[in-house]
Every structure is written in C-alpha cells, then in structure tokens.
MIGU-445303 format. One record per atom (N, C-alpha, C, CB): x, y, z. Coordinates in pm, whole numbers, plus 32768, in hexadecimal, padded with zeros to 4 digits. Glycine has a CB too. Layout:
BEGIN
XYZ
...
END
This chain:
BEGIN
7FD113D7E80D
8044141DE7D3
80A713BAE796
808B1473E83E
80D41358E7E6
813512F8E7B4
80FA12A0E747
816812A2E826
807C127CE756
803B1229E6F0
80391271E66B
7FAD1204E71B
802912F6E66E
802B1345E5F3
80B2133BE5B0
800913D8E611
811F1340E5FC
81A41333E5C3
81B712AAE581
820F1349E62E
81871242E5C2
819311BCE589
814211B3E507
81631152E5ED
80CD11F0E509
807911F0E491
80BC123CE420
7FEF122EE4B0
80FC12ADE441
814612FAE3DC
81AD12A2E397
818B1374E41D
81F41254E3E5
825F1202E3AC
82291190E357
82B511CBE41B
81BE1150E384
818010E7E332
814E111FE2AE
810C10A4E37E
81121196E2B3
80DB11D3E239
814A11FBE1D8
8087124DE25D
81B8122DE20D
8225125EE1B8
828011F0E185
827612C3E203
82941187E1D5
82F5111FE1B2
82BA1093E1C1
8372112CE209
824D1074E17D
82110FEEE18C
826E0F7EE160
81900FE7E13C
82C70F9DE100
83220F34E0D0
83840F07E13B
836F0F65E056
839C0F5BE1A0
83F70F35E20C
83B70ED0E26B
84230FB2E25A
83340ED9E279
82ED0E83E2D8
82A50E0EE296
828A0ED6E327
82840E1FE214
82400DB5E1C9
828A0DA2E144
81A70DD8E1B1
83040D6FE146
83580D6EE0CD
83240D17E05B
83E00D40E0F0
82CB0CB9E077
829D0C5CE00E
820F0C79DFDC
82A40BCFE042
81D60CE8E007
814A0D02DFE5
81370D66DF73
81030D35E05E
819C0DB9DF5A
818B0E20DEF3
81230E87DF1A
81650DE1DE6F
811C0EA7DF9A
80B40F02DFCC
80C10F8FDF91
80BA0F09E063
804E0FC7DF6D
80421054DF48
7FD21090DF9B
80281066DEAF
7FEC1105DFD5
7F891143E02C
7F0D116ADFDC
7FC511BFE071
7E98113BE008
7E1A1158DFC3
7DBE11B0E017
7DD310D7DFA0
7DD811BAE099
7D83120CE0EE
7DBD1214E179
7CF611D4E0F3
7D9C1283E1BE
7DCE1294E247
7D6F12EDE295
7E5D12D1E247
7D4812C0E30A
7CF3130DE364
7C771342E31A
7D421382E3A2
7C3912ECE2CE
7BBF1311E287
7B4412DFE2D3
7BC112D8E1F7
7ADE1332E2D2
7A651312E31E
7A0512BFE2CB
7A201393E34D
79C8125FE30C
795C1211E2D1
78DE1234E31F
797B1175E2D4
787F126BE2DB
780812A0E31D
77C41235E372
77A712D7E2B5
77AE1258E3F0
776811FFE44B
77BE1194E489
76F911C0E406
7840118EE461
78991125E494
790F1160E4DF
78CC10CDE420
795411C0E4A2
79C811FDE4E2
7A34121AE47C
79FE11A3E550
7AAE1228E4AC
7B20124EE458
7B8B11E1E460
7B5A12D8E485
7BB011AAE3EC
7C161142E3ED
7CA2117EE3E9
7C0210E2E376
7D06112EE411
7D90115EE417
7DCF1169E38D
7DE41103E470
7DE410F7E34D
7E2B10F3E2CE
7DEA108FE26F
7EBF10CFE2E4
7DF410ACE1EE
7DC31051E187
7E2F1047E11C
7D3A1082E14A
7E620FCEE106
7EC70FB6E09F
7E8E0F5BE033
7F470F78E0DC
7EC00F6FDFB7
7EA10F11DF4B
7F200EC3DF2D
7E6C0F5CDECB
7F150E3DDF28
7F8D0DEDDF0F
7F9F0DD3DE7A
7F850D69DF5C
80070D87DE58
80270D6EDDCC
7FC60D0EDD88
80B40D38DDC1
7F630CDCDDD4
7EF90C89DD99
7E730CD3DD99
7EEB0C04DDE8
7E7B0D58DDAA
7E050DB0DDA7
7DA40D98DE19
7DBD0D9FDD24
7DD30D5ADE85
7D810D49DEFC
7D990DBDDF5A
7D9F0CC1DF42
7D320DE0DFA8
7D3C0E50E005
7D4D0E1CE094
7CC10EABDFFB
7DB50E4EE0D7
7DD30E26E160
7DA90E96E1BD
7E6B0E04E172
7D4B0E77E213
7D170ED7E273
7D660EC8E2F5
7C7C0EC3E28B
7DBA0F29E313
7E180F1EE382
7DE20F63E3FF
7E9F0F5AE35B
7DE20F19E46C
7DC50F51E4F0
7E480F4EE53F
7D520F02E53B
7E780FC3E566
7EFB0FCFE5A7
7EEA0FF3E63B
7F511039E561
7F340FAFE68E
7F380FCEE71C
7FC90FE2E747
7EF40F5DE76F
7FDF1042E79F
8066105BE7D3
807F100EE854
807A10F0E7EB
801B0FC5E881
80260F72E8FB
7FFA0EE5E8D7
7FD00FACE971
7FFA0E8EE939
7FD20E03E921
7F440DFCE8EC
7FDF0DB0E9A2
7F2F0DA9E887
7EAC0D98E849
7E500D49E8A5
7EB80D53E7C1
7DD10D74E8AD
7D6D0D2DE8FC
7D010CF6E8A0
7D2E0D8BE967
7CBD0C92E8CB
7C520C58E87A
7BE50CC1E85F
7C150BDDE8C0
7BCC0D16E8C0
7B640D7DE8AF
7B890DE2E843
7B4C0DC6E932
7C0A0DECE821
7C350E4AE7B9
7C090E1CE72F
7CCC0E5BE7BD
7BE30D9EE721
7BC30D69E69D
7B360D8EE66F
7BD20CD3E69D
7AE00DB3E6CC
7A530DCAE6A9
7A420E3DE647
7A030DE6E727
7A850EADE663
7A6F0F23E612
7AA00F10E583
7AB30F9BE651
7B180ED6E574
7B4C0EC5E4EC
7AF50E65E49C
7BDC0E92E4F1
7AB40E05E4DD
7A5B0DADE494
79E10DF9E464
7A300D38E4EC
79BA0E61E4AF
794F0EB8E480
79770F02E402
79270F1BE4EC
79F50F33E3FF
7A290F76E387
7A2A0F14E311
7AB80FAFE3A0
7A5A0E9BE32D
7A640E36E2C5
79DB0E17E289
7AA40DB6E2FD
79780E02E2DF
78F20DE1E2AF
78B60E53E25E
78970DBFE324
78CE0ED0E289
78990F42E241
78DA0F50E1B8
78AD0FC2E292
795F0F43E1B2
79A50F4DE132
797C0EDCE0D4
7A3C0F4CE147
79710E64E10A
79490DF2E0B9
78BB0E05E081
79500D6FE10B
78620E3FE0D2
77D90E58E0A5
77D60EC1E037
77820E84E11B
782B0F24E042
782E0F8FDFDE
78700F64DF5C
78761008E015
78D70F10DF67
79260EE9DEF2
79340E51DEEE
79B10F2CDEF5
78C80E0EDECE
78C70D7CDED5
79230D3CDE6E
783C0D49DEC2
79480D87DE07
79A00D4EDDA2
7A320D52DDCC
798E0D96DD1F
7A510D99DE39
7ADB0DA4DE68
7AF40D41DEDA
7AF80E34DE96
7B730D19DEE8
7B9C0CC0DF54
7BDA0D11DFC3
7BFE0C53DF21
7BA10D09E03B
7BD40D51E0AF
7C080CEDE116
7B660DACE0ED
7C7B0D0EE151
7CB90CB7E1B4
7CD30D08E232
7D3C0C78E17D
7C8E0CECE2A0
7CAE0D31E31E
7D320CFCE356
7C3B0D1EE386
7D840D58E389
7E070D32E3BC
7E270D86E438
7E740D42E350
7E580D45E4A0
7E740D87E51E
7F0B0D8FE534
7E300D3DE594
7F3A0E08E554
7FC70E20E56B
7FDA0E55E5F9
80010E84E502
80370E1BE642
80530E48E6CA
80E00E1BE6F0
7FE90E11E72F
81210E62E74E
81A60E37E77A
81A30DB7E7CE
81E70EA5E7CA
812D0D95E800
811F0D1AE84F
80940CE1E839
81380D35E8E7
80900C66E807
80100C20E7F5
80140BA5E850
7FF70BF7E75D
7FD20BAAE8C2
7FD70B39E920
7FA90AB6E8E0
7F800B57E99A
7FD60A49E918
7FB909C4E8E1
7F2309ACE8D4
7FF80958E93A
7ED609D2E938
7E4509BBE934
7E040A0BE8C4
7E0509DFE9BA
7E340A86E8B0
7DFC0ADAE845
7E220AA2E7BD
7E2D0B6CE852
7E9E0A73E7B2
7ECC0A38E733
7E7909BDE711
7F630A13E73B
7E5D096BE772
7E0A08F4E75B
7D7D091BE72F
7E04089DE7D9
7D4A0985E76C
7CC409B4E748
7CC109E3E6B7
7C980A26E7A7
7D240A30E690
7D2A0A63E607
7D3C09F1E5A3
7D9C0AC9E5F7
7D920994E5C4
7DA60921E56B
7D2608D2E55A
7E1608C7E5A1
7CDB08C4E5C8
7C5D087AE5C2
7BF608BFE56A
7C260868E64B
7BFF0945E562
7BA30992E50E
7BD909A5E47F
7B890A1BE54D
7C530975E467
7C8F0985E3E3
7CBA0A13E3C7
7C300958E379
7CDD0A5FE42F
7D030AEBE421
7D9A0AF8E41C
7CCA0B3FE495
7DC80B51E3C4
7E570B6BE3B8
7E870BC0E42E
7E770BB0E332
7F030BA9E457
7F3D0BFAE4C2
7FD40BF8E4B3
7F130BC5E54E
80150C5FE4E7
80A70C67E4DF
80DA0CB3E558
80D50CADE45B
81380C78E59A
81750CB8E60E
81EF0D07E5DF
819E0C4FE67B
81EA0D8BE5EE
825B0DE2E5CB
82850E28E64C
82350E4BE55A
82F90E05E67E
83260E3AE6FD
83520ECCE6F1
83980DE6E734
83560F10E763
83880F99E764
841A0F9DE737
837A0FD6E7F1
84650F34E757
84F00F2CE729
84F80F2BE690
85350EAFE761
84990EE9E64F
84960EE6E5BD
84740F70E585
84310E7EE58B
84130FB4E5C1
83F4103DE597
846E1096E5AA
837B1075E5E7
84B51082E61B
852C10D4E635
859910B9E5CE
856010B8E6C2
85A7103AE5A6
860C1018E541
85F01060E4BD
86100F80E52A
8572105DE493
854D10A1E416
855E1138E425
84BC107FE3EE
8537116EE499
854511FEE4B0
85D61229E4A6
850C1224E53A
862F11DDE4E1
86BD11FEE4D9
86F011F5E44A
870F11A2E534
86C4118CE401
86F0117BE377
86C111EAE31C
86C210F8E343
864C1221E339
8613128DE2E7
86321317E321
857C127BE2DB
8680131BE38B
86A41398E3CF
862913E4E3FE
86F713F0E372
85CE139AE43E
855713D5E479
856B13D8E510
84D41386E452
85411444E54E
854B144DE5E0
84C51476E61A
85B914B1E60A
8463141BE620
83E1143FE65B
83F11469E6EC
837F13CAE650
83B014D5E712
83B61503E79C
835314B2E7EE
8398159CE7A6
837C143AE811
832113DBE84F
836D1386E8B4
82DD1381E7E4
83321375E92A
8375132BE992
8396129CE96F
8323132CEA0A
834A125FE913
836411D5E8ED
83ED11C7E8AB
82F711A3E88F
84181232E865
84911229E815
850E124DE865
84851282E79D
84FD129CE8CE
857312C9E917
85C1132DE8C4
85CB1253E93F
863E1348E8EB
869313A5E8A3
86F21354E84C
86E21402E905
86F71376E7CB
8754132CE777
87C91385E74F
870D12F5E6F9
882F1348E717
88AB1390E6FB
88981400E696
89131332E6CA
883F13EAE635
882A144FE5CE
87F814D1E60A
87C8141CE564
879214C6E65F
875A153EE69C
87BF1580E6F8
86DB151CE6E9
880F1531E73F
8874156AE797
88D715BFE749
88BC14FCE7E4
8902158CE6D6
895E15D7E683
891F1658E650
898E1582E60F
88A11650E62B
885E16C7E5F7
88521734E661
87D416A3E5C3
88371709E6DB
8827176AE746
88A917B2E765
87F31726E7C3
89191778E73D
899A17B6E756
89BB1821E6EF
8A07174EE758
896D1829E684
8988188FE61E
89661918E657
89371874E59D
89B4197AE632
89A019FFE669
89361A4FE61F
8A211A4BE668
891A1A2DE5A3
88BA1A79E554
882D1A43E56F
88DC1A72E4BC
87F01A6FE5DC
876E1A3AE603
87021A64E59F
87491A6AE68E
870E1ADAE566
86AA1B05E504
86A91AA8E48D
86C61B95E4D6
871E1A7BE461
87251A20E3EF
86DE199DE40D
87B61A05E3CA
86EF196AE486
86AD18EEE4AD
86171900E4AB
86DC18C0E537
85E81971E4E1
8558198AE4E9
851C199BE45F
853C1A06E53D
856019E9E40A
85291A05E386
85231989E32F
857B1A70E341
85881935E336
858D18C2E2DB
853C184CE30D
861B1898E2C7
85101851E390
84C517E2E3C9
850E175EE3B3
843817DBE38C
858D1759E3D9
85E016E5E3BC
85B51668E408
866F1704E3DD
85641677E472
853A1600E4BB
84C815B7E475
85101625E548
849B15EBE403
842B15ADE3BF
844515ABE328
83A715F8E3DF
84501537E2E7
84681533E258
83F2156BE20A
848414A5E22C
840B158EE18A
83A715D3E139
83251586E12F
83DE15EBE0AF
832C1501E122
82B114B4E10D
825714BBE188
82D31423E0EC
829114A8E1FE
824114ACE277
820B1539E28F
8294147DE2F0
825F159FE277
82311629E284
81BF1645E224
82A6168CE26B
81CC1614E1A8
81641629E143
80E015E8E16D
819015F3E0BC
80E61571E1A6
806C152CE1D1
80271577E242
808B149DE1FC
807615AFE29D
803B15FDE30A
7FF8167BE2D2
80A71623E372
803D16BFE275
80051736E237
7F851713E1EC
806B1777E1D8
7F8616A2E1A8
7F121675E15C
7E971668E1B7
7F2F15EFE118
7EAA162AE22B
7E3A1619E289
7E0916A0E2BE
7E6615C1E2FF
7E6816F9E2DC
7E43177EE311
7DF517CEE2A9
7EC117CBE33D
7E2317CAE22D
7DE01817E1C4
7D5517E0E1A9
7E331816E142
7D49175BE1A5
7CC5171FE18E
7C631748E1FC
7CD01685E188
7C8F1740E279
7C381766E2E9
7C1417FBE2E3
7C7B1745E36E
7C76184DE2BD
7C6018DEE2B5
7BFA18FFE248
7CE51927E299
7C0818C3E1D3
7BAC18DFE164
7B1E18B6E188
7BD91896E0E5
7B101843E1C8
7A8B1813E1ED
7A4D186EE258
7A921782E220
7A9E1897E2B8
7A6B18EDE322
7A401975E2EB
7AD61900E38F
7A8C19A9E28B
7A6C1A2BE250
7A051A22E1E0
7AEB1A6CE21B
79E119A9E1BA
79821998E14C
79BB19C0E0C5
790619E9E167
7A3D19B1E0B6
7A8219DAE03A
7A961963DFDE
7B0A1A1BE05A
7A841978DF5D
7A9C190FDEFB
7B22191FDEB6
7A2D190EDE94
7B65198FDECF
7BE519A9DE8D
7C331A11DEDD
7BCF19D9DDFB
7CB71A01DEE0
7D0C1A61DF25
7D941A64DEE3
7D181A3FDFBC
7DDA1AD3DEF2
7E621AE2DEC1
7EC21ADADF38
7E741B69DE75
7F451AC8DF1F
7FA41AC3DF8E
7F9C1B3BDFEC
802F1AB9DF58
7F851BB1DFB5
7F7C1C29E009
7F021C24E064
7F771CA6DFB2
7E9B1BD8E03E
7E231BCEE091
7E3A1B76E10B
7DAE1B97E03E
7E8A1B0EE0FC
7E9A1AACE169
7F161AC3E1BD
7E9E1A21E12F
7F721B17E18C
7FEF1B2AE1D4
7FDB1B5FE262
80481B89E187
7F861BC4E27A
7F721BF2E305
7F431B83E361
7F0D1C63E308
7EEC1B2BE32F
7EBC1ABCE380
7F2E1A5BE3A2
7E4C1A71E337
7F871A40E340
7FF619E5E357
805B1A1FE3BA
803B19C5E2D3
806C1AA2E3B5
80C31AE4E416
80871ADAE4A1
80DA1B78E3F0
80041AF3E4AA
7FC01AECE52B
7FC51A5FE565
7F2E1B1AE51C
7FC319FBE50D
7FC9196FE539
80561944E55D
7F921915E4CC
80B8199BE548
8142197BE56D
81901930E503
8142192CE5E8
81591925E48A
819F18DEE41E
8216192FE3ED
814018C0E3AA
820219B3E3E1
826D1A0EE3B6
827F1A7BE41F
824D1A4CE32B
82F71AB1E42D
83101B1CE48E
82BD1B98E472
83A41B40E490
82A91BEBE4D8
824F1C5EE4CF
827D1CC6E46A
82401C9FE555
83011CCEE451
832E1D35E3F3
830C1D13E362
83C51D49E401
82D31C9EE34A
82A41C7BE2C4
820F1C97E2B3
82C01BE7E2A8
81D11CDEE311
81401CEFE311
810C1D29E28E
81171D47E384
81531D89E255
81231DC7E1D9
816E1D97E15F
812F1E5CE1E2
81B41D2AE16B
820B1CFAE0FF
81F01C65E0E8
82A11D13E120
81C01C41E071
81A11BB5E056
82121B6EE00D
81211BABE006
82891BABE006
82FA1B6FDFBF
831E1AE5DFF7
83721BCCDFC6
83281AD2E07C
834E1A4CE0AD
82E919E0E089
835E1A4EE143
82691A02E082
820419A0E059
8216197FDFC7
817519D6E073
822E19E3DF75
824319CBDEE6
82C11978DECF
824C1A51DE9A
832A1992DF1D
83A51944DF10
838C18B2DF33
8413197EDF69
833A189ADF99
831A1811DFBE
82CF17CCDF4D
82C6180DE040
826F1810DF11
822217D5DEA4
827D17B3DE2E
81B21835DE76
82DB180CDE10
833817F3DDA2
8394177EDDC1
838A1870DD85
83BE1772DE40
84181705DE65
83D4167DDE58
844A1718DEF5
834F167BDE68
83031600DE55
82E415E9DDC2
82811605DEA5
82CC1654DD7A
82A5164BDCED
83161614DC97
827A16D5DCB9
8392163FDCB3
84031615DC62
8414157FDC5B
84811652DC96
841D1539DCCE
842D14A6DCCB
83AB1459DCBD
84731478DD48
833C149EDC9F
82BD145ADC88
8277142DDD06
82D313E6DC32
828B1472DD77
824D144ADDF5
81DE14A9DE20
82B61442DE61
81AF14FCDDC4
8147155CDDE6
80C51518DE0F
812E15B9DD72
80B4149ADDE6
803A1450DE05
80231437DE99
803D13CEDDBF
808A144CDEED
80741439DF7D
801A14A6DFB6
80FB1437DFC8
800A1515DF6B
7FB01581DF95
7F34157EDF3C
7FF7160CDF8F
7EC7154CDF73
7E4E153BDF23
7DFD15BBDF16
7DF814D0DF60
7E221623DF61
7DDD16A3DF52
7E1516F7DEE0
7DE416F2DFD4
7E8C16D3DEAF
7ED01727DE4C
7E971710DDC0
7F67170ADE4D
7E801781DD7B
7E50177DDCF0
7EA817DBDC9F
7DB617A6DCE6
7F1817A8DC66
7F731800DC1B
7F3E1820DB90
7FFC17BEDC10
7F47189DDB6A
7F2018C8DAE4
7F9E18EFDA96
7EBA1940DAEA
7FBE18A1DA2F
803518BDD9DD
80101923D971
806D183BD99E
806E197CD954
805019E0D8ED
80CC19FFD89A
801A1A61D92D
80B11A32D825
81181A5CD7C7
81361AF0D7DD
80EC1A41D733
81A81B25D7AF
82141ADBD76B
82691A90D7CF
826B1B3AD71A
82BE1A37D79C
831519EAD7F3
83861A41D82B
834F1973D7A8
83BC1A15D89C
84331A55D8D1
84AB1A38D876
844F1A25D963
85191A7AD891
85911A65D840
85C419D6D84C
85FE1AC6D86B
85A91997D8BE
85D8190DD8D0
857618A6D895
85ED18EFD963
850C18D7D853
84AE187DD811
84381852D864
84F51807D7E3
8433187AD8E3
83C31855D93A
835718C1D936
83F41840D9CC
82D8189AD947
826C18FDD941
8261194DD9C3
81E718B9D924
822B19C4D9B7
82061A0FDA2E
818D19CBDA6E
81E71AA5DA0C
818319D3DAF0
81161990DB37
80CE19F1DB93
814A1919DB88
804919F5DB87
7FF51A3DDBE7
7FBF19D5DC48
7F811A8CDBA0
7FD619ECDCC9
7FAF1989DD2E
7F2719A9DD6A
80191981DD9C
7ED01946DD6B
7E4C1952DDA9
7E3918DEDE0B
7DDB1953DD3C
7DE418F6DE6D
7DC0188EDECD
7D29187CDECC
7DF318B1DF5C
7CFD17FEDED1
7C6E17DFDED5
7C571773DF40
7C3B17AFDE48
7BDF176EDF7B
7BC31708DFE1
7BD6167BDFA7
7B321718E019
7C051620DFFB
7C181595DFD0
7B901558DFB4
7C661543E03C
7B7B151FDF3E
7AF814E3DF21
7AE01469DF76
7AEC14BDDE8C
7A611448DF95
7A4513D2DFE5
7A651353DF99
79B313D0E010
7A7012E5DFE1
7A871265DFA1
7A191245DF3D
7A9111F6E009
7A3F120EDEC9
79DC11EADE67
79871176DE9C
7A1E11C4DDE2
7908117DDE83
78AD1113DEB1
786010D9DE3B
784B114ADF1B
783D105DDE49
77EC101CDDE2
7758103DDDF7
78010F82DDE4
77091046DD8E
767A1063DD9E
76330FF2DDE5
7639107CDD17
END
C-alpha cells in the first residue's frame, strides 16, 4: 500500500526527486512475459531508459535479482536502446551500496522525510502510515462540507488520480476483452473501485471534467488509455469538441 503511494509520487513528480535527469515517464507496472512486472520506466534527456525498482523499506541484495531480469529482457528486445537499472529505497545499507557500486548499478536513497516534503509541497496527503498526519489533511478534515471533500478528491492531485484511473481502465478493458470503451462504459467500474462516490454511478461528468483538466495544460499524455477524437465545428471559444474513447495500453515495442 505505502509503496504504491511512493511510486505514485515518483511517477507524477520525477523532477522533484531527479532534478538533473529530465525524466519523462515511459512505463509503469508493465509486464514482461516470463519475467514479471517492473515498477517504473523513465526516459532521460539523453534518450536513455531508466528501469526503476522501488522499495519502501531497506534495500536488500536479493532485491536486485528480479530487476536485472527485467533489464536483460528489455535489452534483448531493444538492443538499440540504452537501459539503466536503478534502485530506489529510503535506506540502502552500506553493504548493499558497495555491492551495487561493484556491479556498476545506479542507486539513490530517498528517505520517507523527502517523500513527505514533496507531498506537503504538492498538497498531497497519502493515507499511509509512513507519512503520518500532516497539517494540510488536518485542515481539510476540519471543513464542514464533507461531500465537497469526497467529490473533489482533494487528497489526490489530478495527475496521480489520472494515473490510477488509467491502470484501472487498462485492466478492465483487458479483463472484459474490449478494444474500445466510452466514459459511460467505465464509470460504473470506477465507482465500484472507489475512485468516484456512488452517486456518480450513472454520470460520467466527473471523469470528463478530469480529462478536460488534463487536456487543457497538455498533460493528457499521463493517461495512455485515452484516445481523444476531435471534431468540428469548433466551440465558441475556438476549441474543438472532443469524443473520449479508451483503449488498452499497447505493449512495449520490441525489436525483431
């Protein structure tokens, strides 16, 4: 649970944790057949791919085996690309650090205090024991309009909420064997998953509002299931009407 929150933050705000890398999210929780599912994949400003293995506890030497399997599989599939395995944990013991250095593996110690600092700065309040109670959440709980808090999902910024929805929709489409869906098709599932309150069960307006909030500043790319169809005529403000579709996330491209 807590590791998922940490992963959410790395995926949404890589510039806060890797300010000199120019990281852009290239993949998350994607399966490699016969190997497993990796945590995060970033592309840096030199077009190299960083394969991130994240732990919410102290890193162990045994934790390195699986990510090396991911690395070898990706390298075999895409030999023209540069892949860099990297281990992230709040505590990397001296012996483990020496082991990684000896293997030439990248690693970075990001403490829970650092995650908490970024969470406070971004007004995020993950419901996780590692973070404790912060002032932002305490103030929110004092508001009397509880329905407003629930409806707006103020404890989760749009980008992190969108990434969670993206994963849920991808899993739903694959499970149902669907190649395409509209917001009205996936809304009941999102309500059942607790993303939106139950009174939105037959109403996809909040999902559409989220998509528009991402589309305006050009952040729609964080949702890889979304396939927007623009159509004429334009609105009065000059923007096109959009029909929203969802499709399963395509697998990683592989070399022949």
